[in-house]
N, C-alpha and C positions, 0 to 999 in steps of 0.2 A: 692096409695101414696098420703099423704096430701101435701099441698102447703109447709109447712115447711120442710118436709122430702125431696121434690123435690129441694128445695133451697139448703139444705145440699149436696144431691146428685150432683147437678149441679156444685157447687163450688168444690167439689172433682174431678169430671170429668174435670173440665177445668184446675185444677192444675196438674192432671195426664197426660192429653193430652199435656199441655205445656211443661212438664218435659220430656215426650217421644219425642217432637218435638225438644227439645234441644239435647237429646242423638243422634237423627237421624242426625240432620243437622250439629251440631257443634262437636260432639264427634265421630260422623261416627259409632255409636255402639248402636243398639236398643235392648233393653232387651226382648221386645215382637216382635211378627210378625207384619209386615205391615197389614195384614188382621185383626189381634186383634185390632191394633190402629184405623183401619177404623170402627171397631164394636163400639169402645168407642165413637167415634166422632158421629156415627149414633144414639146411645142411648142419647147423649147430645142434638143432634137436636130434637129428638123426645119429649123429656121433655121441651125444650124451646118452640117447637111449642104449647105444651099443656099450658105452662105458659109464654106467651110472655112478660109479664111485668117483668120477671126475666132475660131478654136478656140484656147483656151489650155490650159496643162497642168493648171491648177487649175479647170477646168470640171467640174461634176458628171457630165457626160457622159463623162469621160475616166478614170473609175476602172478600166476595163478597157480597156487601150490598148496598142498595139504587138504584135509578134510574140514567140513563145516564144524565150528566151534559149538559147544553146548551152551556156553554164556560168555559174556565179556568180562575180562579181568579188569583191574583198575591200575592206572598209573598215575603216580604223584608227580606234578610238575616241579622240576628243580627250582625255578622261579615262575611265580604265579602268571597266569594268562589274564591280564587285567582288562577292563572295559575302556572305551574311549568316549570322551565328552563330545556331545552333539552341538553343532551350531547351524542356523538356518539362514544367515544373511551375512553380508560383508561387515555390517556394524558389529554384529555378534562375534566374528572373527576378529575384528580389531580389539574388542573387549577382551578377548582371550590373550591377545598379544600383549595388551597392556598389564594384564595380571601377571604373566610369566616375566615380563621385563621387571616388573616391580618386585616380584619374589626372588629373581636370579640376580637383580642389580646390574643388568645389561641395558646398553643404550641400543646396540645393533645386534640382531639375531637373523641368521638366514635358515631357511627351511628346505625340507624336501617335501614335494607334493606328488602324490600318485592316486590313481583311480580307486575308489572304494568298491571293490567287487562284492556282489551280492552272493556269498557263498557260506561255506562252513569252515570256521577257523581250525587249524590244525598244527600240532607240533611233531616234527620228525627229528629223531635222534639218530647220529651215525657214530659208530665206533670205528676208528682207523679207517674211515671212508666208506663204510658199509652200513646200510641201513638196518637198524636193530629194533625200532620201535617207532610207532605213530600214535598219537593220542589225540582225541577230541579236547575241546576246551573244558567241557563239564562245568563245575562250578567255579572254575578259575584255579583251583588248588589241585583238584583231582579229576581226571578225564578217563575215558574208555579206551582200552587198548584195541585199535582197529588197524593194526599192522597189516593183517592178512588182506584186508581190502584196499589199503593204500597202495601196496605193492602191484595191484592190478592197473594202476594208472600210468600210462606211458609217460607222461610228463614228470613223474616222480623218478628220479635216478636210484636205482639200487645201489650202485657204487659212484661215489663223487669223482668228477672229472679232475684233471691236473689243476690244482689251485694254487693261489699265491701264498706267502708264508703264513703259518699258523701256529698257535700255541702247541708246543710239544712236537712240532715237525718242521722240517725245512722246506724249501721251495721243491716242488714236484712230489711230495709225499704228504699223505694225510695221517696224522697220528692223535690219538686220544678222542675225546667226546666233542661233536659238534652238534648243536641244536639249530634247526631251521623252522621258522614259522611262517604260516602262509594260509592260503585259502583253497578248498576244494570247491570246484564250480562246475557246471554244465553249460558249455557253449550252447547259443541260440540254435545254431545249424544241427547240432546233436539232439538237442530237446525236440525240435520239430520232426526230426527222423525217428526218434524214439516214440513220439505220440502217433506218427503215422503207422508205425509197426503195431503199435497197440491197437489202433483202428482197425487195421487189416485182419488183425486176430480176434476182432469182436470183443476186445477188452477195454475197460475204462481208461480214458486218457488221463494223463497226470495234470494236476492243476498248475503247478508252476515248478521252474526248474530248481530253486533252492530245496523245496520240499523233497523232491525226488533224489537230489544229490545227497542229502542228509539221510534219507531213507536207505540209499544205496550203501553208504559207508556204514550204517548200522545193522547191516545183513550178517547173520553168523556164517552164511555160506558164501566165499568168496568168488564163486562162479557168477553170482548175481551181479555184484559190483563190476566184474570183469566184462558183463554184457552191457553195461551202461556206458555212454560216452563222456566219462568224467575227465576232468582236468585239473591241474594244480598250478597256481601262481605262488612263488615264493617272494615274501616282502621284508623279511627279517632274518638276519644272521644274530641269533639270540645269545650263543655262548661258543667259545672255543675258538675264536677269530680276532686277531688284533686289528682292528679298523677304527679310524677316527671319526667317521661320519657315516650317516645313512646312505648318502650317495655312493661312497666307497663300497658299503656293504651290498648295495644292489649290484654294482659292477663285480664284486666277488662271487655273488650268488650265480651270475649268468656264466663266470668262469668255472664254477663248480658243476654246471650243467643244468641249472634250473631256468625255468621261464618265469619272467618277473612282470609285474604289471606296468602299463604305461606310466610315466612319471618323470619329474625333473626338479633340478635344484632351483630354488626361488630365493633371491636376494632379499625381497620384501613380501608383505602380505599383498601389495598391489601386483606383484608377479604371480602370486597364488590366484588372485582373482583373475587374472588374464587366462591362466591355465584352466581354471574352473569354467569360465565361460567359453573358451575354445572347446573344452571338452563336452560341454553342454550342446554345442552346435553339431558335434559329429557323434553324440551319444548313440542314435538309433543305428549308426553304421557298424558299431562295434559288434563283434560276435560273441559278446557275453554282457550280462546285465550288471548295471552299476547303480549305485544310489547316491553317488557324491565323491567327494575327494578327501583323502586322509592327509592332513597337514602335520608335519613332525619337525620339531627342531632338528636341524641337520647334524650339529656336533654332538657327539655322544656323550662327552663329558659334561657339557652343559645340560643335555637331557637328563642325565643321572642326578645331577646337583639339584635340579627342580623339583625331584621327588615325586611323591603320590599323594593325592587327596581322596581319601576312602579307598575306592577300587579303580581309581583312574589316574594315570600319569599326567602331571601337569603340562608336560611338554608335547602333547599330542592332542589333535582334535579332528572331528570327522564334520566336514562342511557338507551338509546333505542338500541334495537336490529338492526343490518344492515338491511336496507330495501331489500326486495326481489322483488321490482318493482321501476323502476325509469323512467324519461324521459331523452332522449338525441336526437342528430341529426344524421341522415345517411350522412357520407362523401362519401362512395362509395360502390360498389358491385362487388365482384370478384368470379369466378367460379372455383371450384376445382374438380379434377377427382378422383374417388374412385376406389377400387379393381374391381368393377363390370362395370366400365367405365361410371357410372352415374355422371353427373355433378351436384354438390351441390353449390348453391349460399350462400356467406357468406359476411354480411354487416360489413364494417368498420365504427365504430360509434365514436362520440366524447366521450372521456373517461368519465366514470361515475361509482361511487361507489355503488355497489350493492351486497347483500349477503356477505359482508365481503371482496369483492375483487374489484379491479379496472378492469373494463371490457371496452374493445376496439372493440370487434367483437361479432356478434350474428348470429345465423344460421337462414337461411330463408327456408330451406328444399328443396324447388323445385320451378320451374317456376310458377305452379299453385297457390302456397301460395303467391307469389309476386303479382300476378292478384287479388287473394282474398283480400289482404290487400290494393290494390291500391297503392302501395308503389312507391315513386319517390326518386331520389338522392336529399338529402338536406331537406327531410321531418323530422319533429319533431315526434317522435315515443314513444310509452310505451314499455320498455323493462322488461322482467320478467325473474327471475331465482329462480326456487324452489328447494331446497335441493341440488343434485348434477347434476341437468340437465343443459345443456349448454344454455346460456342466449339466449332468443328468442324474436322477435319483435312480440307483440300481437296486437298493434293498432297504426294506423296512425292518428295523430292529425291535420286532414286537414284543420281545421279552422285557423291554424297558418301559412298556406302557403303565401308566398309573391308573387308568380308568377315566381321565378327564379328556381324552382325545375325542374330537368330533368327526363324524362322517363328513365326506365331501360331497355336496349336493350338486348334481349335474343341472347345467342351465336348461330351461325350457323356452327362454327368450333371449334374443341377441342382446348382450351387454351394451351395444352401441345404438342400435335403433329400435329395439323392443320388439322386432318381428319374431315370429315362431322359428324355433330351432327344429331342424329335421335331420334325419340320417338317410342319406342317399343308399340306394340299393346295392349291396355288395361292397360298401365301404364302412370303414370304422369312425370316420370323423363326423362330428356334430356340425351342421352348417345352418348359417343364417338364410332363412328363405327369401329374404328380400335382396334382389338382384341390384337394387339402387341403394343399398345401405351405404351411408357415408364412410363407413370404415373401410369398406370394400374400394370404394372410390378412392380414398386416400392412398390405399395400397396399390392400386393401378398406377396412380400418378408416380409413385415411387418406383415401381418396376419399370415404367417407361422411361424415367429419367436415368436409371441404371443402363437400360439398354443402349439409350442414345448417348452413354457415357458424359453426361453433362456434369462437369465438376462445380461444386458449390450448391448443388441442389439436394440437400440432406433432408431428412425426415422432418426436422424443425422448421425448415424455411417452407417445405411442402404444406406442412400443417397450418402455417400462418397464412399462407396465401389461400388455402382451401377454406379456412374459417373466416377469412375476410371476403370470401365469395369472388375472389379475383379469377380463380380457376376452378373448373368442374370436371373437365376430361383432359387427358393427356395432351392432346393437340393445342389446348389453351396456353401451354407452356411457350410455344413458339409465337404467341401473340403478346407476350409480356412487353411492357414498356418500362422505361426508366421511372415514369411518373407512378406506374403501378407499385414499384419496389420502393422508392426512397422514403415514403412515409411510413413503411413498415418498421416495427421495432428491430434494431439491429443492422438497418440499412441506412446508407447515406448516398450521396451523389457518386462517389467513386466505387463503392461496392455494388451499387445498383447497375452503374455502367458496365462493370466487369462482368456481372451475371448476364446481362442482355446480350453483350459481346460473345460470351462463351456459348449461349443458346444458339446464336446466329451461326456460329461456325459449325454446330452440330446438325444443321438442316438436312445435309445430305447423309444417308445412311445405307449401308449394305442391306440387301434383301433379307437376308437371314437374320440380321439383328432387328430390321423392322417386323418381321414375323414374331420375333420375341417379345418386341415391345407392346404388341397387340394383347399379350396376356391371355392367349388362348389355353384353355384348360387342358392338361396333359401335354403341352408342347414346350420343350426346353430347348437349349442351345443345339443339342445334336439333331433333334428332330426338325428344328427349323432349318438348319443347314441342308438336311436331306430335302426338304420341301423346296428350297430355293433352287436346288440344283435340278430338281425334277421339273419344276413348272416355269422357272425364269423370271416371272412377273407376279406381282401381287394380284392382278387381275385374273390371270389363268388360275391362280390358286383358288381365287373366290368362286371360280366357275366350276371347279373340279368336282367330279361325281365321287360317291363312297368307292366304287371299285377303282377309279383312277388313283385315289388317295392310298387305297390299300396296296397299291402296286410299288408304292415307295418303300424302300427297305425300312424296317423297325417301325412302319406305321401299321398297326392292327385296327380292328372293327372299332373298338373304343375310342382311339385317338382319331381316327377318320371321322367318326360321327361327331365328336367334339368339334373339329374343324369345320365341318360342313355346317353344323348348327350356328357356329359363330357367325359365319358370313351370311347366313340367311336372318339373323336378327336385326332389329332396327338399330340396336347399339352398335353392331358390328359395322353395318353400313354407314352410320353416322360418323364413327371414328375414322374410317378410311376417306371419306369425303373432307372431314374436318383436317386431316393432315395435310391433304392436297391444298386446301384453301389457304393454309398458313404458309406455303410455299416449301413444305417438306419434300426433298428429292430422293427416291429411292434407286440406288444403283443396281445394275444388272448383277445376276449371279455370276461369281467368277469361275473361270474355266478350271478344270480340276484334271491333273495328272494323277491317274489313280495307282501309283506305285505302292501306297499303304492300304489299298482296298482290302477290306476284311480284317484290318488290324485295329485293335482298341488300346488306347493309351491312357495312363492315370498319371497326372503330374504332381510331385511333391517336393517341398523345399524351394529354394530360390536359385535361379540360374543367373550367371553373370552376364551372359551375352544377349539374352532377350527375356522380356517379361512373359508371365503366364499366358496372358490373352494372345500375345504374339506366337506363342509356341502352339496354342490351341489352333489358331487360324492356320498356321503352316501344316499342321497335321490333316486339317479338314481339307485344305486345298490340294493335299496329295491323296485323298481320298479315305484317309483313316478317320477313326472316331475317337472321341475323348469322354472319359467317364470320371465321375467325381469319387467313385470307391472302388476299391480292389476286389474282384471276384474271379471265379474260375473263368470267365469270358475274357478277362484282361489278358492282352497280348504282351505287353511291356509296361513297366513302371520306370518312368523317368525320374531320377533322384538327384536333386540339386542339393545346395548347401542347406544344413540343417533341416534334412528330411524328417518327416513326422511319423505318425503310427501307420501310414499307408506303405511304408517301407518294411514295417515289421509284418504287415498283412501279406506283402508280396513274399516275403521269406517264408511265411507259414504255408503258403499255397503254391511255393516253388515257381514264382512267376519270375521270368527274367527281368533283371534290373539293369537299366541303362544309365550311364554316367551322362553329365552334359555333353562331353566330347562325343561319346558314342552316338547320342542322340543327333546331334549336329551333323555327324557324318552320314547317319541314315537319312536324313532330309535334304542333304545337300544336293 
């Protein structure tokens, strides 16, 4: 091949590779395989190695080029990179709208809303279509020159694609200076792979993607940034382009070759709200971290006329998602007795807004957790709430102590019945030694009501019935009459009739749920289901030996001993007989097609076609198991609408995730 032929081939290869890059990153649709694209890049590299004088700075082979810098130089932004006003509710968004309408003298304003990516703001400058500089925000006026690192990111075009008309250039060409602003970030999938690689190398894992993204961009050696899975979202054409709206700007950015964040034009703040709520439901499914929605006046002239307040443009706001972490102060710690007699410490804290709700209490799990945290009354703490998990204290900010904090005294006697508190061998929980403690009895009643799925029997109703000495043990629920209920506070003839009818409808129960209702220590839904299949009736289970019990999958010595002990106690025998005397009927164990044998499922989110309990039953009837948390033992995570933190856990552990449709096909 002559040099002239090589020059033509190199030009065509560059154009083709840039077009395929655009298809892959912007359109999410590649006409050829990634392997074929790699082959084109390899051919280009070989030709450039043979003819180095034909290499240009915008060649796809030059993403990692040059040697490490000794220090960063500075770049002054032609127009400052300003901050954005934060709002945290729809009311605050409406207040923002009222202010800009008043200042601008407008009755009607439309908006452009887009996701707010949790990344590092960046300014890219192109001259005649070629990337010449990239700078961090810095102090807003002056940033650091990180061009050598930005060039390594595949989603940053080194040469702009065929554009619409621009200042200084006609259609089909790019002339003059164009500035693009956007965000460098690290995809969730890339972050997990990076940490897995760190782990395999015995190195410390990175704490969060934003920090590692910022750290990667601020490396003097571009090969470090090139080794990190960074990406770029472009969200603003800042200069050099004739466009009238932000919406048109997003369209132009895509045509230039940039990936843009999800967004849409909104006629009203009501439309913004719908976008915000929709985004919140699918937030966990996105492959990048977001912390809210950026709302901008769509019309550029209106945006400009609104001006700037301090360092914040009036025409833009960031509607943040409710924080899942906050700080607060511990006011007191109380101990509550559960069904098994275990005492659980619960902290009362100064009210704080977290994950969309006002929180005044947080769990501390057990005495060992208090010791691990080093917690004292009066401490300032970090409170965390993820998904539907109960808020918990994760850290004590002991540097904020004043000396007036008080140590938490562990209870020596049950706060409900006054019996001695003990700690069972091998366990961390403090336990009430009185098996007849009325707090435990009340919890047994609630537990049974949930197992029988009796609507209308909440904790307040149970407490009233218990305190009035109408019920003592769970079978008493099925002996309730209208006369028992109608004189209780909150009940009348209609509500009493309704509850008695509901209880009567629940007198027939599946064997596995009946085992759950008994409240045997260490026996949850999965174990109860396995026991129901293995023994077929409650009488057979009651007579089972330890060796027979341990033959059941997932039943070890401790669980087997707990089951055997229960059926040998007077309480266990009394409960079984009492249920029979009030007419409770126990259905036989259902036959199982073991097509899901050995597979463990975790359910998260909401499915349209069936409820969570129904989905669990279908899995169990096919021989599968259901777990409440994701672990390495999980086979599949089934993700419905508004899936929570369990989806993130699955992605971290590379657990396969099934959509509702895929799950339904599997169990069909």
